[in-house]
TIMAR-772009 format. One record per residue (C-alpha): x, y, z. Coordinates in pm, whole numbers, padded with zeros to 5 digits, always signed. Example, Ala and Ser with C-alpha at 12.3 -4.5 7.8 and 13.67 -1.06 7.14 Angstrom:
# residues 2
+01230-00450+00780 +01367-00106+00714 
This chain:
# residues 300
+09181+11246+09980 +09394+10981+10175 +09568+10698+10090 +09642+10553+10417 +09299+10396+10487 +09282+10215+10826 +09082+09918+10810 +08812+10046+10997 +08774+10360+10774 +08752+10074+10479 +08451+09974+10642 +08254+10255+10463 +08290+10034+10117 +08071+09768+10240 +07785+09686+10102 +07558+09505+10270 +07496+09133+10151 +07748+09191+09836 +08070+09327+09943 +08234+09295+10329 +08590+09425+10450 +08828+09167+10627 +09203+09186+10748 +09242+08763+10772 +09546+08718+10569 +09808+08848+10803 +09651+09132+10882 +09597+09229+10495 +09255+09472+10459 +09101+09239+10162 +08749+09301+09956 +08523+09002+09993 +08249+08992+09704 +07941+08796+09707 +07698+08742+09385 +07405+08556+09328 +07675+08342+09076 +07995+08370+09255 +08245+08469+09520 +08546+08626+09524 +08804+08832+09711 +09090+09111+09671 +09350+09197+09880 +09449+09573+09931 +09779+09454+09951 +09890+09444+09530 +09515+09496+09436 +09552+09116+09405 +09254+08862+09380 +09329+08590+09584 +09001+08432+09491 +08678+08400+09242 +08490+08061+09242 +08123+08027+09094 +07887+07908+09308 +07899+07546+09122 +08241+07492+09056 +08549+07414+09225 +08782+07778+09222 +08884+07908+08914 +09191+08058+09045 +09475+07852+09226 +09620+08028+09581 +09942+07795+09718 +09897+07681+10086 +10215+07827+10149 +10120+08218+10023 +10231+08455+10277 +10061+08754+10340 +10307+09015+10409 +10351+09326+10332 +10700+09309+10205 +10636+08989+09964 +10436+08944+09643 +10136+08637+09722 +10135+08357+09572 +09859+08289+09326 +09576+08415+09217 +09606+08760+08960 +09937+08965+09089 +09973+09295+08889 +10282+09298+08736 +10351+09677+08679 +10593+09886+08522 +10787+09615+08441 +10816+09263+08329 +11027+09014+08481 +11430+09100+08646 +11576+09407+08712 +11912+09505+08844 +11845+09654+09172 +11458+09652+09158 +11196+09408+09247 +11070+09152+09047 +10816+09210+08848 +10782+09598+08923 +10643+09717+09213 +10278+09726+09231 +10251+09391+09377 +10398+09512+09652 +10237+09774+09773 +09877+09871+09937 +09658+10034+09653 +09361+10240+09762 +09063+10123+09736 +08835+10398+09558 +08520+10255+09480 +08234+09982+09566 +07876+09949+09356 +07633+09677+09287 +07558+09716+08883 +07225+09728+08751 +07282+09359+08635 +07392+09216+08993 +07734+09251+08925 +08005+09362+09202 +08257+09635+09083 +08593+09745+09258 +08796+10029+09155 +09152+10024+09315 +09405+10315+09230 +09773+10298+09311 +09907+10549+09504 +10023+10873+09317 +10282+10846+09550 +10429+10527+09475 +10482+10628+09133 +10655+10948+09258 +10890+10778+09448 +10973+10533+09156 +11003+10829+08944 +10754+10769+08709 +10491+11016+08585 +10174+10805+08594 +09853+10733+08709 +09735+10316+08761 +09371+10224+08738 +09290+09872+08836 +08850+09772+08818 +08773+09414+08872 +08389+09326+08786 +08262+08986+08931 +07930+08842+08841 +07944+08436+08682 +08296+08613+08523 +08565+08790+08625 +08630+09101+08490 +08959+09259+08499 +09061+09664+08351 +09409+09792+08376 +09453+10135+08267 +09765+10357+08295 +09741+10758+08222 +10098+10936+08120 +10066+11228+08345 +10364+11414+08241 +10324+11718+08030 +10568+11706+07808 +10766+11311+07834 +10701+11014+07679 +10666+10683+07903 +10689+10379+07842 +10594+10078+08049 +10529+09675+08024 +10256+09494+08215 +10057+09179+08297 +09776+08978+08455 +10008+08717+08591 +09675+08484+08678 +09711+08142+08839 +09407+07943+08728 +09298+07605+08896 +09333+07235+08750 +09255+06921+08859 +09575+06779+08730 +09808+06940+08502 +09865+06639+08335 +09477+06614+08252 +09498+06967+08044 +09545+07100+07713 +09546+07508+07656 +09474+07599+07270 +09419+07929+07107 +09770+08013+07032 +09907+07775+06691 +10080+07957+06462 +10220+08216+06700 +10593+08302+06819 +10691+08278+07169 +11042+08283+07337 +11144+07976+07514 +11273+08098+07861 +11419+07699+07968 +11535+07734+07544 +11751+08041+07647 +11455+08261+07538 +11473+08075+07180 +11209+08177+06907 +11025+07922+06824 +10691+07893+06632 +10423+07714+06770 +10298+07477+06569 +10061+07205+06801 +09677+07272+06813 +09697+07252+07214 +09972+07260+07425 +10044+06989+07685 +10287+07073+07958 +10479+06761+08087 +10798+06974+08196 +10873+07295+08299 +10682+07565+08072 +10788+07941+08043 +10684+08103+07718 +10563+08484+07625 +10426+08447+07283 +10442+08759+07112 +10209+08948+06861 +09884+08783+07004 +09512+08889+07113 +09335+08599+07054 +09126+08409+07323 +09317+08086+07560 +09137+07803+07657 +09247+07621+07945 +09087+07290+07870 +09071+07028+08166 +08974+06692+08168 +08984+06604+08498 +08723+06877+08629 +08556+06860+08304 +08560+07259+08263 +08666+07492+08019 +08859+07827+08134 +08859+08077+07870 +09041+08414+07865 +08935+08668+07688 +09139+08985+07665 +09212+09328+07446 +09473+09586+07456 +09740+09342+07568 +09960+09158+07249 +10157+08943+07508 +10051+08573+07588 +10260+08421+07884 +10252+08040+07952 +10374+07950+08264 +10431+07637+08462 +10749+07567+08725 +10743+07209+08733 +10973+06978+09016 +11261+07171+09034 +11168+07503+09018 +10850+07437+09247 +11093+07295+09521 +11313+07619+09539 +11042+07819+09641 +10947+07894+09935 +10577+07988+09932 +10499+07743+09697 +10454+07372+09819 +10678+07095+09620 +10360+06957+09438 +10104+07269+09348 +10278+07271+09045 +09984+06968+08914 +09734+07198+09024 +09802+07507+08875 +09900+07663+08550 +09971+08058+08431 +09765+08189+08108 +09883+08558+08183 +09753+08877+07929 +09981+09157+07892 +10229+09390+07716 +10610+09246+07742 +10947+09245+07625 +10889+09346+07255 +10542+09437+07276 +10582+09753+07532 +10353+10036+07560 +10451+10373+07523 +10240+10676+07603 +10286+11023+07477 +10193+11317+07744 +09851+11268+07856 +09732+10982+07659 +09603+10664+07849 +09591+10254+07772 +09359+10012+07894 +09423+09642+07889 +09071+09457+07969 +09101+09070+08055 +08758+08850+08071 +08747+08515+08210 +08493+08251+08219 +08440+07894+08259 +08178+07636+08117 +08147+07241+08229 +08231+07011+07967 
């Protein structure tokens, strides 16, 4: 089956009243989802979730109004897929190539409980061009929660495959000064602004008042974003993930980004689930690993 589908051919994945196919953002095809509880949108460029909003709430995901919807750049906001490495790599794309290529839309369906499920595959040719023997599958399920599952399979018959992955989720907040993050007390983290110093999280909740860029190690814990301005708590539950990244660029880094407004750091925080650095995954031939993240919210 060809991975080179044009927008007209994508229409066979539409489901009346539930799934429509659009190309309104720079001409990049996207899947727009409507359920009885929420709406969402996923761009085939990067299999990138750009929107998720419950019907009675502000958006849960932050998307910069300066984001560039072009084929050779990542989308700023939503949920970028970081794979097969995290961070910089000499001579290669920051955070890997998965967020820079068009994924194959493999399936859309409405399940018995009214959820909409969408399945994406990273084209095999893309992995092979980058010297990897791996299949990557991303399943998004939308209802009153947003569920994301990334599965990687080592297709080599003889060689182990090591990789890092991360769902680099940008969350919308009312104002960063009114936000606390709970669930990471007692965990060790690497503090990038402090030259990756290894530190212990001693606070019950994290408040952000300057640049924060931390990789929390050996943590499978559920994390909550408590937002007193929007009167809601966002809950991030995960499995198959041993790293949690917390990021806000603050003033100077925000000004340095061309696809991010100078003041938008006040309306977002990234709480990312993945397996990075010391927690990278190594698969034996033929083996698979899955990371699952469930995002929910409640009014407070």
